[in-house]
N, C-alpha and C positions, 0 to 999 in steps of 0.2 A: 692722701685722699684714700679712702678705703676701695678696694675692687671688690664689687658684688659678686659672689660665687653662690650660685643657687643649684641645686642637684635638679636632674629631670625626673621629678617623683612629684606625688600628691601631697600636700603638705596639711597637717592639722591646724585649725586655728589658733591653736596654742604655740605650734612651731612658728607660725606666721607672726604673731604678737612678739614672740620673744625676737624674732629677726627683724622686724621694722622698728621696735623701740630703741635700738642703738644705730639703725641705718641713717646714712646721709641722703638717701634716696627716698622718694616716694614710691612705695609699693602697694598695688591694691590685690585684694585677695577674693577669688570666687571659685567655687566648687573645686577647692584643694590646689588650684593654680595661682602663682604669684607673678603678678604682672608688674615690671618696671615702667614707671609713668616718664615719658621723655619730656625735655623741656619743649616749650612750645615756640612758634614763630612770633616775630614782632607783633603782628597783627593779633594773634591769640593773646598775647601778654597784654597788649594796650586794651583790649575788648574786655578781658578779665578785670582789670584794674579799673576801667571806667565803670563797669557795670556794679563792681563791689562798692567803689565809693559813692555811686548814685543811690545805691540801696540802702547802704550803711550811714549816709548821712541825712536820708529822709526822715521824716516825721512820724513814720510809721508806728514808732514804739516796739517794732519786733528786733529780734536778736538775729544780725546778719553776720555768717562767718565766712572766712577766706577758706582757700584750698588747703590750709592747715589742718583744718576740721575734718576727719573723716566720718562717713556715715556707715553706722552699722546696721546691716540688713539681716535681721536675726532670722528670718525664715529661709533664707538660702545661705546663711552662714557665710556672709560676704561683708567685705569692707572697702569702700571705695572714696576717693578724695575729689568730690565735685569741685568745680571752679567756684561756686558761691552756693550758699545754703541759707536757709532761714527757718526760724520759729517764731511764731507770736505768742507761744506759750513759755513757760520756764524752760529752757533747755535741759534735757535728760542726757547724761552720759554713762557709758559704761566705767567702771572702775579701773584704776591702773593703766600704766602704759600712754599710748598716744590717746589725744582726744579723739573720741568716738561717740558721736551724737546719736541718740536713737530716736528722736521725736521730731526729724524735719518735716516742716510743711511745704517749703520751697526748695527746689534744687534748679540750679542753672549750670548748663554744662555749654562750653564755646568749642564748637565743632572744628576739627582740622581733618586733613587727609588721612592721618594716622589714627585718629579717634573716632570719626563719624560714625563707622558701622558699630563700634562697640557701644558709643553712647545712645544709638538709636534702638539697638537691640538687647543686647547682654544688661546694661546698666537700666534702661526701660524697664525690661521685666523684673530685675531686681527691685528697682525704686517703687514699683507700683505695688509690691507686696507689702509696703511699709502701710501700717493704717492711718498714720498722721499724715501722710502725704496728701496735698491737695493741687500741686501745681509744678509742672516740669517745663523748663524754658530750655530751648535749643537755639544758640546763636551761632551763625556761620561765621567764620573768619576768612572765607574765600570770596564772599560776595556780601552784601546788604540784604540780610534776611534774618528774622527773628520769627521763630515760632514758638506759641505758648499753648499748653495743654493744661486745662484746668478742670478737675475732677467735680462733676456735680453729682446732686444725690442721685442714688440708685445706679452709681457705677459708670454714668455716661459722662462723656468729654465735651468740655467746649474749647475749640480750637481758634486760636488767633494767629494770623499771618502779617506781618510788618515789614515793608522792604523799601520805604521811601524815607529819606531823612525827616520829613515835616511828620512823619506817623509817630504816635505816642503809644509805647508798649505799656499795656496795663498788666501790671503784677497785682492781680487780685488779691491774692494771699495777703499781701502788705497794704492793699487799699491805696496804691499810687501808680502813677505812669511816670514814663522816662522817656523822652523823645529818643528816637532811632538815632538822631544826630549827636546825641550824648554818648550813647553806648558805642558808636563807630569814631569819636573825635580822635584825630590825628591818624586814622587807619586809612590806608591807601590800597587800591587795587589796580596795580599796573596793567595787569594783563587785560582788565575791563576798560582801561583808559580813565579811570577815577583816582 
């Protein structure tokens, strides 16, 4: 297995793309910094799998992508690997190297202790600069909580909060609902007694 050796410096996007194309690791790029994405907890993995399968097998007719597809944020010259992404248009990709989608409409991030701050701040700011983005969904892996943000006309946002198993999470972009119980199937919260 390769050992990842990164210098303590600012990288260009060209340098990043050269490093990531042959890497066994998921590496994100933002403002010249390369960040190694760590593996997730069992809860994180189960929630990602459950959400991806529910959205991918829905009858939405949209293109749902796993975390193997990076998102290209051209305005900030960044590349991120969200847990799930989707577009209901024909997907557009940058040429060469890793898959880098240009026109996501929906992005789903599953929050963990190590990623929550980055997902809610750095990635939020970057994703909101993408003209095609309509919806950002944050799913907590530490407790049963799903927050949805849907961009309305004139830049305002509709916010949804779902925290009970019987709630149906509305993915407006795809035109479907997924029960919270499906998103959290097989997930336990021992610290909460669940």
